[in-house]
Phi, psi and omega in degrees: 000138180284130177254126183240116176271143183243130175278156180303318185288347172276319187282313191304309180295332182284329176284333181278316189242001182079000177066020185265135172259343176207170181293341182273340185283130179282140175294114185295328177294318176298322178297317179297315180296322177297313180296327177292320179295334179271003177075020182269331178219168171235131179266133173257110179214075188290171181303327180299316180288322176299319179297324179292320176302313180301312184296319179298316181289319183291322183275354178081036180272352177263148178260141177231149178289124181284133176291331183283313185256340184080357180262157176282131181224151175294138181217129176281138176256143177288162177302316182295324177293316178300317182294334174299316178291322179299315179295323178297326181247045182293347173287344181255319186264151167273101189301315181298318178297313181299321179295325181292340182291346176296338181272353181278118183289137173096349182289342182265009184243126181302327183281330188247355189296324182294317179297315179295319180298314185282343167292317178296316180297316179301320179297313184282327181273340182064033178207138169278180183299319180296318179293326178296315178298317180296318178303315182289316179297324178294346176256021177059035176264124183286113184264002186298325182273359183284119184275328189236111179298343178284358172269349185302319185295328176297318180293315180300313180299320180297318179292314181298325180273007180052045181291140174278328182221145169244120181262123182214156173280349183234064182301333182291344181280353186240149170295144182220116007282163177257081190068239178270358185263131177266132179269125184226162175269171178297328179293322179288337182300323180304326183284341184253350181286138176291153179273138176222135359280000000 
C-alpha cells in the first residue's frame, strides 16, 4: 500500500478553502481521504504536523481576503473556528488532540507561536531540532540543501512512517529523495495516486 505524507502547506489551504481553483477542480485532500477509506493508500499526518496546522491558524499566519478592503490579510482564527475545520476533516485529524491544543500557551501569538509549537513537536517526536538533523543524517539523507530546520520534523515523520511520497508546496526545500521517500508537489500527486474503482 502506498503511504503518502502530507506537509502543512498542502493541508492547511485545502481544509480552509477546499483546495479549489475553479468549481470543476476536485479537492485533492478529499480525494486522498476517500482513497484511504477504500484501503488504496495510507495517509501519514502525525500529531506534530497537526499541531503546526493549528498553530498557523491560531497565530494568524494564513491570509484571508478582507471583506472591508478586498485584499488578502493575515487573520487569527479562534479555537472554536479551527475546531469546525477539524471536525469537518475528522478522518485526517485527531480531534481530541487538536482540541487539547487550546491549552498550549503561546500558540495564538505571532511572536511566540513557533517556540510554543516546537516545544509541542519536541514532546511528541521526542527529539529537538539537533536530534532531528542527526536522525536524518544517520540515514544518509543529505541535509546540505535544507533551508529551514523547522522542516526537519516533517522529514523525520515521513521517514518514521515509511512514506513513499511527501506532498508539499515547496519540494525544493527538501532533499529528494528523502531516504526511500520521494518529495513531490500536488501536481505530481495526480500521477502517483491509484485509480478507484
